[in-house]
C-alpha positions as CSV (number, residue, x, y, z in Angstrom):
1,M,-16.5,-28.8,22.6
2,A,-18.3,-27.8,26.2
3,L,-21.3,-26.9,24.1
4,I,-21.6,-29.8,22.6
5,L,-21.5,-31.9,25.9
6,L,-24.4,-30.0,27.5
7,F,-26.4,-29.8,24.4
8,E,-26.1,-34.1,24.3
9,H,-26.8,-33.7,28.1
10,F,-30.0,-32.3,27.7
11,Y,-31.1,-33.7,24.6
12,N,-30.7,-37.4,26.2
13,K,-32.3,-36.2,29.8
14,Y,-35.6,-34.8,27.8
15,S,-35.3,-36.9,24.5
16,G,-37.0,-39.9,26.6
17,S,-40.4,-38.4,27.2
18,H,-42.9,-38.1,24.6
19,N,-44.8,-35.4,25.8
20,M,-45.7,-31.9,23.7
21,N,-43.2,-30.1,26.5
22,A,-40.7,-32.3,26.2
23,N,-40.8,-31.3,22.2
24,I,-40.5,-27.7,22.6
25,N,-37.7,-28.0,25.5
26,R,-35.3,-29.8,22.5
27,K,-36.4,-27.2,20.1
28,L,-35.5,-24.5,22.7
29,I,-32.2,-26.1,23.6
30,A,-31.6,-27.0,19.8
31,V,-32.0,-23.1,18.8
32,T,-30.0,-22.3,22.3
33,F,-27.4,-24.3,21.1
34,L,-27.0,-22.8,17.4
35,G,-27.1,-19.2,18.9
36,L,-23.9,-20.0,21.3
37,A,-22.4,-21.6,18.8
38,S,-22.6,-19.4,15.8
39,L,-21.3,-16.2,19.0
40,G,-18.2,-18.7,20.0
41,L,-17.7,-19.3,15.9
42,S,-18.1,-15.7,15.0
43,G,-14.4,-15.3,15.9
44,C,-12.3,-12.1,16.5
45,V,-12.1,-8.8,14.6
46,V,-8.1,-7.7,14.5
47,N,-7.7,-4.1,13.9
48,V,-4.2,-3.7,12.0
49,G,-2.8,-0.1,11.8
50,D,-3.8,3.2,13.8
51,S,-7.3,3.6,13.6
52,E,-6.7,7.5,14.2
53,S,-4.6,7.6,11.1
54,K,-5.9,6.7,7.3
55,W,-2.7,5.2,6.7
56,D,-2.1,2.0,6.6
57,S,1.5,1.5,7.3
58,S,4.6,4.2,7.8
59,E,5.6,3.8,4.5
60,S,2.3,4.5,2.6
61,W,2.3,8.3,3.2
62,E,5.5,8.3,1.3
63,I,4.4,6.4,-1.4
64,T,1.3,8.8,-1.5
65,Q,3.9,11.9,-1.7
66,D,6.3,10.5,-4.2
67,K,3.4,10.1,-6.6
68,N,1.6,13.7,-5.9
69,R,4.7,14.9,-6.1
70,N,5.3,13.5,-9.9
71,N,1.5,14.4,-10.4
72,L,2.3,18.0,-10.0
73,T,5.0,18.0,-12.7
74,K,2.1,16.9,-15.0
75,L,-0.4,19.3,-14.2
76,S,-0.5,22.2,-17.2
77,L,-2.4,25.6,-16.8
78,G,-5.6,25.5,-18.4
79,M,-6.7,22.0,-17.9
80,S,-10.2,21.4,-16.3
81,K,-11.4,20.2,-12.9
82,D,-12.3,16.9,-14.1
83,Q,-8.7,16.6,-16.2
84,V,-7.1,17.8,-12.6
85,M,-9.2,15.1,-10.7
86,T,-8.5,12.2,-12.7
87,L,-4.5,12.8,-12.7
88,M,-4.0,13.5,-9.2
89,G,-7.3,11.6,-7.5
90,A,-8.9,12.3,-4.1
91,S,-7.9,15.0,-2.4
92,D,-6.6,15.0,1.3
93,F,-8.4,18.7,1.9
94,S,-10.8,21.5,-0.3
95,E,-11.6,24.8,0.0
96,S,-14.4,26.5,-2.3
97,Y,-15.7,29.5,-2.5
98,L,-17.4,32.2,-4.8
99,Q,-15.2,35.2,-5.1
100,Q,-17.4,38.5,-6.0
101,N,-17.2,41.5,-7.8
102,G,-19.8,44.0,-6.8
103,G,-22.2,42.7,-5.3
104,Q,-22.2,40.1,-7.9
105,A,-20.4,36.3,-8.1
106,D,-17.5,36.5,-10.6
107,K,-15.8,33.5,-10.5
108,E,-16.2,30.1,-8.4
109,V,-12.7,29.5,-6.7
110,L,-11.6,25.8,-5.8
111,V,-8.8,24.7,-4.0
112,L,-7.1,21.4,-3.9
113,F,-4.5,20.6,-1.2
114,Y,-2.4,17.3,-1.8
115,R,0.1,15.7,0.8
116,T,3.4,16.4,-0.9
117,Q,5.7,16.6,2.1
118,H,6.4,15.3,5.6
119,A,6.3,17.9,8.4
120,H,4.8,16.3,11.6
121,S,5.0,13.0,12.8
122,D,1.9,12.6,14.3
123,G,0.2,10.6,11.5
124,K,-1.9,12.7,10.4
125,T,-1.7,15.2,6.8
126,T,-2.0,18.6,8.0
127,K,-2.4,21.9,5.1
128,D,1.4,22.7,5.3
129,E,2.6,19.0,4.0
130,C,0.1,19.7,0.9
131,T,0.7,21.8,-2.1
132,P,-3.1,24.0,-3.0
133,I,-4.2,23.5,-6.5
134,V,-6.1,26.2,-7.5
135,L,-8.9,26.2,-9.7
136,S,-11.2,29.4,-10.9
137,N,-14.1,28.4,-13.1
138,N,-13.3,24.9,-13.1
139,V,-9.9,25.6,-14.6
140,L,-6.4,25.3,-13.5
141,V,-4.9,28.5,-12.8
142,G,-2.2,27.2,-10.5
143,W,-0.9,25.5,-7.9
144,G,1.8,25.9,-5.0
145,D,2.1,28.6,-2.3
146,T,2.3,31.4,-4.9
147,A,-0.7,30.6,-6.8
148,Y,-2.6,30.2,-3.1
149,S,-1.3,33.5,-1.5
150,K,-2.8,35.3,-5.0
151,I,-6.5,34.0,-4.7
């Protein structure tokens, strides 16, 4: 409201003059007013949740864990990487390397980690809260700590 009164004051002060400077001043005042008004009307940004965490609420990590545990029961050895990714979704972590035998790249190993348990109340997912899924040459060869330890 104060901006409008300020604008009216300057407009009334300079509108009586008919010279070119007055027109320039009116235009400058109008542009300034619009600029200030747009700043005032832009509002505020409110951050809901913890910016350190990807979890929106205290329950969403539990929902994710339950979903991942449920999806693990649907896995079958021999599934393709695409089938696993479609079922499980994006992993929390991943590791990948080429396993060499005799100096030659023998197979590509990909390990996807999905959150399945709660270990720390720090709002962050760590590998010890995840179940590993092991793929070799884009084929599911196992999941869990035993499969991970054998690669």
